[in-house]
C-alpha positions in Angstrom: 0.0 0.2 -0.2 0.5 3.3 0.2 2.2 6.0 2.5 -0.7 7.3 2.3 -3.4 4.1 2.8 -1.2 3.1 5.8 -1.0 6.2 7.6 -5.4 6.5 6.9 -5.2 3.5 7.7 -3.5 4.4 10.9 -5.6 7.1 11.9 -8.6 5.0 11.0 -8.3 2.2 13.7 -7.2 5.6 15.9 -10.3 6.8 16.2 -12.3 3.1 16.1 -10.2 2.7 19.4 -10.8 6.6 21.0 -14.7 5.8 20.2 -14.4 2.2 22.0 -12.9 3.6 24.7 -16.1 6.3 25.3 -17.8 3.7 24.5 -17.5 1.3 26.8 -16.9 4.5 29.7 -20.4 6.4 29.2 -21.9 2.2 29.0 -19.8 1.0 32.3 -21.1 4.2 33.7 -24.3 4.2 33.2 -24.5 -0.1 34.4 -23.2 1.7 37.7 -25.6 4.2 38.3 -28.9 1.6 37.1 -27.4 -0.8 39.6 -26.8 1.6 42.5 -30.3 3.2 41.8 -32.1 -0.2 41.5 -30.3 -1.6 44.5 -31.7 1.0 46.7 -35.1 1.1 45.4 -35.2 -2.5 46.4 -34.3 -1.8 50.0 -36.4 1.5 49.9 -39.3 -1.6 48.9 -38.4 -4.1 51.2 -37.9 -1.6 54.3 -41.4 -0.4 53.4 -42.6 -4.1 53.0 -41.6 -5.4 56.2 -42.8 -2.1 58.3 -46.4 -1.8 56.4 -47.3 -5.1 54.8 -45.6 -8.1 56.2 -47.8 -9.8 58.9 -45.6 -11.2 62.1 -43.6 -13.8 61.6 -44.0 -12.7 57.4 -40.6 -11.8 55.7 -40.2 -9.6 52.8 -40.7 -12.0 50.0 -43.3 -14.0 51.2 -45.6 -10.6 51.8 -44.9 -9.5 48.3 -45.6 -12.5 47.1 -49.2 -12.8 49.3 -49.9 -9.5 47.9 -49.5 -10.6 44.7 
């Protein structure tokens, strides 16, 4: 190949690597935020079920199943 084609190939590979790095960082960040949010929501939900909806010897999971 010519020098121009080789240079073009290197630039293209660099651009793809840069894009993949940004994409992985954004997706990883989103997944971390989503996981934290869902985990927090479940803790709040379980606390509410335990406090207000569960019977005397009933777990949160049993109370959720009963309500459904």
